C-alpha positions in Angstrom: 41.2 86.4 -123.1 43.0 86.9 -119.8 43.8 83.8 -117.8 41.5 84.0 -114.8 43.5 81.4 -112.8 46.4 82.9 -110.9 49.8 81.2 -110.9 51.2 79.8 -107.6 54.4 80.9 -106.0 56.6 80.2 -103.1 59.6 78.0 -102.3 57.7 74.9 -103.4 57.7 76.2 -106.9 61.0 75.2 -108.5 62.5 73.8 -111.7 64.7 70.7 -111.7 67.3 72.5 -113.9 67.8 75.0 -111.1 67.8 72.4 -108.3 70.6 70.4 -109.9 73.0 73.2 -109.1 71.7 73.5 -105.5 72.4 70.0 -104.2 74.1 71.3 -101.1 70.7 72.9 -100.1 68.7 69.7 -100.3 71.2 66.9 -99.6 72.6 66.5 -96.0 75.2 63.9 -94.9 75.2 62.4 -91.5 78.3 63.1 -89.4 80.2 60.5 -87.3 78.5 62.1 -84.3 75.0 61.6 -85.8 75.8 57.9 -86.6 77.0 57.3 -83.0 73.7 58.7 -81.8 71.8 56.6 -84.2 73.7 53.4 -83.2 72.9 54.1 -79.5 69.2 54.7 -80.2 68.9 51.5 -82.3 70.6 49.4 -79.6 68.4 50.8 -76.9 65.3 49.8 -78.8 66.7 46.3 -79.4 67.5 45.9 -75.7 64.0 47.1 -74.7 62.3 44.5 -77.0 60.0 47.2 -78.3 58.2 46.4 -81.5 59.4 48.5 -84.4 55.9 49.7 -85.3 55.5 51.2 -81.8 58.6 53.5 -81.9 57.8 57.1 -81.2 60.0 60.2 -81.1 60.5 60.0 -77.3 61.7 56.4 -77.7 64.4 57.5 -80.1 66.5 60.4 -78.8 68.8 62.0 -81.3 70.2 65.1 -79.6 72.3 66.5 -82.5 70.8 64.6 -85.5 67.4 65.6 -84.3 68.2 69.2 -85.0 69.1 68.3 -88.6 65.8 66.4 -88.9 63.9 69.4 -87.6 65.3 71.5 -90.4 64.7 68.8 -93.0 61.1 68.5 -91.8 60.6 72.2 -92.2 62.0 72.2 -95.7 59.8 69.3 -96.7 56.6 70.5 -95.1 56.7 74.3 -95.7 59.7 74.8 -98.0 60.8 73.2 -101.3 58.9 70.0 -100.5 61.8 67.5 -100.5 65.1 66.7 -99.0 67.7 63.9 -98.8 69.6 62.6 -95.8 72.6 60.3 -96.5 74.7 58.1 -94.3 72.5 55.6 -92.5 75.0 52.7 -92.0 72.9 50.0 -93.7 76.1 48.2 -94.8 76.7 47.1 -91.2 73.1 47.0 -90.0 71.0 43.9 -90.4 67.5 44.3 -91.6 66.1 44.7 -88.1 68.5 47.4 -87.2 67.9 49.2 -90.5 64.1 49.1 -89.8 64.5 50.4 -86.3 66.8 53.2 -87.4 64.4 54.1 -90.2 61.3 54.1 -88.0 63.1 56.1 -85.4 64.1 58.8 -87.8 60.6 58.8 -89.3 59.2 59.3 -85.8 60.9 62.7 -85.7 58.7 63.7 -88.7 55.3 62.3 -87.8 53.0 59.3 -87.3 53.5 56.1 -89.4 50.4 55.1 -91.4 49.4 52.1 -93.4 50.6 51.7 -97.0 48.4 48.8 -98.1 45.5 46.6 -97.2 47.6 44.5 -94.9 48.4 47.4 -92.6 52.1 47.5 -93.5 53.6 50.6 -91.9 57.1 49.5 -93.1 57.0 49.0 -96.9 59.4 47.2 -99.1 59.9 48.6 -102.5 61.0 45.4 -104.3 60.3 43.8 -107.6 58.0 40.9 -106.9 57.4 40.1 -110.6 53.9 41.5 -110.7 52.2 42.9 -113.8 51.8 46.7 -113.4 48.9 46.6 -115.9 46.7 44.5 -113.6 44.0 46.5 -111.8 45.2 45.5 -108.3 48.9 45.6 -108.8 50.9 48.4 -107.0 53.7 49.9 -108.9 56.3 49.4 -106.1 55.9 45.6 -106.6 57.4 45.8 -110.1 60.6 47.0 -111.8 58.5 49.1 -114.3 58.8 52.7 -115.1 56.4 54.5 -112.8 54.7 57.7 -114.2 54.6 60.8 -112.0 52.2 60.3 -109.1 51.6 61.2 -105.5 51.1 58.8 -102.5 48.4 58.7 -99.9 50.2 60.4 -97.0 51.6 63.8 -96.1 55.2 62.6 -96.6 56.7 59.5 -98.3 60.2 58.5 -97.3 62.5 56.0 -99.0 65.6 54.4 -97.5 68.0 52.7 -99.9 69.3 49.3 -98.8 70.4 48.1 -102.2 70.5 50.1 -105.5 69.8 48.7 -108.9 72.5 47.8 -111.5 71.1 50.4 -113.9 68.0 52.6 -114.0 65.7 53.0 -111.0 66.4 56.7 -110.8 64.1 58.7 -108.6 62.5 61.7 -110.4 60.6 64.4 -108.7 58.7 67.5 -110.0 57.3 70.5 -108.3 53.5 70.3 -108.5 53.3 74.1 -108.3 55.7 74.4 -111.3 53.6 71.8 -113.1 50.4 73.8 -112.4 52.0 77.0 -113.6 53.3 75.4 -116.8 49.8 73.9 -117.7 48.2 77.3 -116.8 50.5 79.0 -119.2 50.2 76.6 -122.1 46.7 75.0 -121.7 44.5 76.9 -119.3 41.5 75.0 -120.7 43.0 71.7 -119.6 44.0 73.2 -116.2 40.3 73.8 -115.5 39.6 70.2 -116.3 42.2 69.0 -113.9 40.6 71.1 -111.2 37.3 69.2 -111.7 36.5 65.8 -110.1 38.1 62.5 -111.3 36.9 59.1 -110.3 39.7 56.9 -108.9 39.9 53.2 -108.2 40.6 52.2 -104.6 42.1 48.8 -105.9 39.9 46.9 -103.5 41.4 48.8 -100.5 38.0 50.0 -99.3 37.4 51.7 -95.9 34.2 50.9 -94.1 31.1 52.5 -95.7 33.0 53.7 -98.8 32.5 52.8 -102.4 35.2 51.0 -104.4 36.2 54.3 -105.9 36.6 57.9 -104.7 36.2 61.3 -106.4 38.9 64.0 -106.3 40.4 66.6 -108.5 44.1 66.6 -109.4 44.6 70.2 -108.4 42.9 71.4 -105.2 43.0 74.8 -103.6 42.2 74.9 -99.8 43.0 77.7 -97.4 44.8 79.5 -100.2 47.2 76.6 -100.8 47.6 74.4 -103.9 47.3 70.6 -103.0 48.0 68.1 -105.7 47.0 64.4 -105.8 47.5 62.4 -109.0 47.7 58.7 -109.9 46.6 58.3 -113.5 46.6 54.5 -113.3 43.9 54.6 -110.6 41.8 57.0 -112.8 42.1 54.6 -115.7 41.4 51.5 -113.6 38.2 53.1 -112.2 36.7 52.6 -115.6 36.2 48.9 -114.7 33.2 50.0 -112.6 30.0 50.5 -114.7 28.8 53.1 -112.1 31.8 55.3 -112.7 31.2 57.9 -115.5 33.2 57.3 -118.7 36.2 59.5 -119.0 35.6 62.5 -121.3 37.9 63.4 -124.2 38.9 66.5 -122.3 39.9 64.5 -119.2 42.0 62.1 -121.3 43.6 65.0 -123.1 44.3 66.7 -119.8 46.0 63.6 -118.3 48.0 63.2 -121.6 49.1 66.8 -121.3 50.2 66.2 -117.6 52.3 63.3 -118.8 53.7 65.3 -121.6 54.7 68.3 -119.5 56.3 66.1 -116.8 58.8 64.9 -119.5 60.3 68.3 -119.7 63.9 67.8 -118.4 64.0 71.4 -117.2 61.1 70.7 -114.8 62.1 67.4 -113.2 65.0 66.6 -110.9 66.5 63.1 -111.0 68.6 61.5 -108.4 70.3 58.1 -107.9 70.1 56.6 -104.5 73.1 55.3 -102.6 72.9 52.8 -99.8 72.0 54.6 -96.6 70.2 57.5 -98.4 66.8 58.6 -97.2 64.6 60.7 -99.5 61.7 62.7 -98.0 59.0 64.0 -100.3 55.9 66.0 -99.5 53.0 64.4 -101.5 50.9 67.6 -101.5 53.7 69.6 -103.2 55.7 67.1 -105.2 54.9 64.4 -107.7 57.4 61.6 -108.0 58.4 59.0 -110.6 60.9 56.2 -111.1 62.7 55.0 -114.2 62.6 51.3 -115.2 65.5 49.4 -113.7 67.7 46.3 -114.0 68.8 44.5 -110.9 71.3 41.9 -109.8 69.2 38.7 -109.0 71.6 37.9 -106.2 71.3 41.4 -104.7 68.0 42.8 -105.9 67.1 46.5 -105.6 65.6 47.1 -102.2 64.2 50.2 -100.6 62.3 50.6 -97.4 59.3 53.0 -97.4 57.5 55.0 -94.8 54.3 57.0 -95.2 54.1 59.7 -92.6 51.2 61.7 -91.3 52.6 65.0 -90.0 51.0 67.4 -87.5 52.2 70.4 -89.5 50.6 69.1 -92.7 48.2 71.3 -94.5 44.4 71.5 -93.9 42.7 69.2 -96.4 39.4 69.7 -98.3 36.5 67.4 -98.1 37.4 65.0 -101.0 40.6 63.9 -99.2 38.4 62.7 -96.3 36.2 60.8 -98.6 39.3 59.0 -99.7 40.8 58.4 -96.3 39.7 58.4 -92.7 41.7 60.4 -90.1 44.2 59.1 -87.7 43.7 59.9 -84.0 46.0 62.9 -84.6 43.7 64.1 -87.4 45.9 63.4 -90.4 45.2 60.9 -93.4 45.6 57.3 -92.3 46.9 55.9 -95.5 45.2 52.6 -96.4 44.3 51.3 -92.9 41.4 48.9 -93.5 38.6 47.9 -91.0 39.9 45.2 -88.6 43.5 45.5 -89.9 46.3 46.4 -87.5 49.6 48.1 -88.3 52.7 46.0 -88.6 56.3 46.4 -89.7 57.3 43.3 -91.7 61.1 42.9 -92.1 60.8 41.0 -95.4 58.8 41.9 -98.5 55.3 40.6 -98.6 52.4 40.9 -101.1 50.5 43.9 -99.6 47.5 43.3 -101.8 43.9 43.8 -100.7 41.9 41.3 -98.7 44.6 40.4 -96.3 44.7 41.0 -92.6 47.2 41.1 -89.7 47.1 39.2 -86.4 49.1 41.9 -84.6 47.2 44.0 -82.0 46.7 47.6 -82.9 49.5 50.0 -81.9 48.6 53.3 -80.2 48.3 56.2 -82.6 
């Protein structure tokens, strides 16, 4: 029987085994001129007293580096779906300067959005000793292996301040290549993955919404494939009696996703160096992380941004049941009612039920 689902194609469909030999295409190093511009922009923000969370592109001029960021943004949003920029001088920046530099670079991509119920627009990927198996625990608060997943924004960016002793490798996979592989090997399961799945909001519930939302893994809209997948939230939604029980086919389909993503020809792994920023398009790329060991005196520490980008794709209705729009019309992350955006400079528990005293920043 002919496969009635067509494969996807384009620059966003790639195999990791090919990308390993094309590192010069996706890794860009900052030049001394770029760093000089960055230093000047950081010091200008410090002198102005502007809050980090309020930094916009116009507040952070980068004449030559900005041209590199424009190219990277194009590659991430309409090309391969990821890129890496190295060279942010975090070795001589304190945490505030690192945060300012990172926010300023991010502002050249889009609008910062909330990453958790506290309204944190600047996230800290640090092991806080939490149990990843608990329903409300977020994976970035642990040192556990994280299965392939997507985040709740157009783009996720990670700035490495301190790497791990071992492990902690970032692993990314083209969602288009994953789609095609499942189509070729198990088209019956691909159809299941294009049907609705219930997912737990982990008590991060927008006004008027239920504690879960419903969305397929693979979504086609305006002729484009959009992927959203967090298996842990699918499994954790089973805690609600109102959510339908997972079918054998749904479990088999997720098992097959997890199996296919272990193919070393599909994924691309990279070790972060201090000063590296990785940009990943959540609609086109799923990402993972290996378990890691860290130095207790200098624990692994990444800063994270979730960015809403004006050039992001049009989104189908299930995405808007999951999230409300920002004033610019893009997904707002996990911004909760009555909670205001903030940019904490130290790791905090970003769990649900918390609030911020800071006044809302303009969108």
